[in-house]
N, C-alpha and C positions, 0 to 999 in steps of 0.2 A: 819672540813669541812665548807666551806663557802657556804652560800646559794646564788644561782644565781637568779637574778631578771628576770622575764619573758620578752621576747622581745615584743615590741609593735607590733600590727598587721600591715601588710603592707598597704600602702595607697590604697584606692579603685580606681580601674581603671574604668572609665565610660563605656568603650567598653565592659569590662567583665560584668559589671552590666546589660548592655542592652542585652547581650546574655543569661544571666541566669534569667533575669526577664521575667515572663510570661506576654505577652501582650494580651489584648483582642482586638476585632475588633474596639472598640472605642478608644483604646490607640494609634493606628497607623494611618498613613495618607492614603489617597485614593490611592496614588501611590504604596504603599506597597501592598495594597489589590489587586489592578489591576495586579501588577507584579506577585504575587503569584498565582492568578487565571490564568494568561496567561501561566505560567510555568506548572501548573497542567493540563490545557487543551492541551498544546503542547505535554507534556509527554504522555497523554492519546492517542492523535492522532498518535504519533509515534508508540506507542504500537499496536494500531489497524492496522496501515499500515503493521507492521512487521507480525502480525498474519495473515492478509489478503494475504500477499505475500507467506507465508509458506503454507497456504491453497491452493492457486492457483498452486503453484509448486507441491504439493502432488497430487492434482486433475489432473494436466497435466501429471504427471508421470504415475498415475494409468490409465488414459485414453489411453496414448500411449502404455502402456504395455498390457492392457487387451481388450479394446474396439476396438482399431485401427486395429488389425489383422482381426477381424470379419467384420469391415466396409470397409476395403481397397478394396476388390473385388467389392463391390457395388459402391464405389466412382469411381473406374476405369471404370466400365460399364457405369455409368452416364456421365463421362467425354468423353468417346468414342462416346456415343450417341449424346452428344452435338456437338462434332466435326464433326460427319458424317451428322448431320442434320443442320449444320450451314448455308448452302447455300440455303436451301429450301425456306426460307422466303424472299429472295432477289428478287426484280423485275428483269425480264430479264434472269432468270436462269431456267433450267429444273431440275426436282427433281431427275432424274436418273444420269445425268452426272455432273451437277453443271455448265455446260458451258452455255454461253450466247446464247439466241435464235437468229437465223439469221432473219433479217427483210424480210418479204414476199411481 
């Protein structure tokens, strides 16, 4: 048997070295720090918006399902009261008919 010589290690790729090397805050430029902070803040904001929309949707569904049946008669009564009392405050109208007063 012949003994084989080991292969030399492959040449080092600078891009691979940059990916595997741990850099501290002092080893990177300001642009990288700002970009990473921007992405972190943007991701957090998107997450908060998503959670807020889910909360509003669930609250709206619960309100429409449980509270609205109890409140709809009161809302209808309030609406009809406003419609019937709509002409009372206008000058030149009578409270009973809503018609304009005739000049005397």
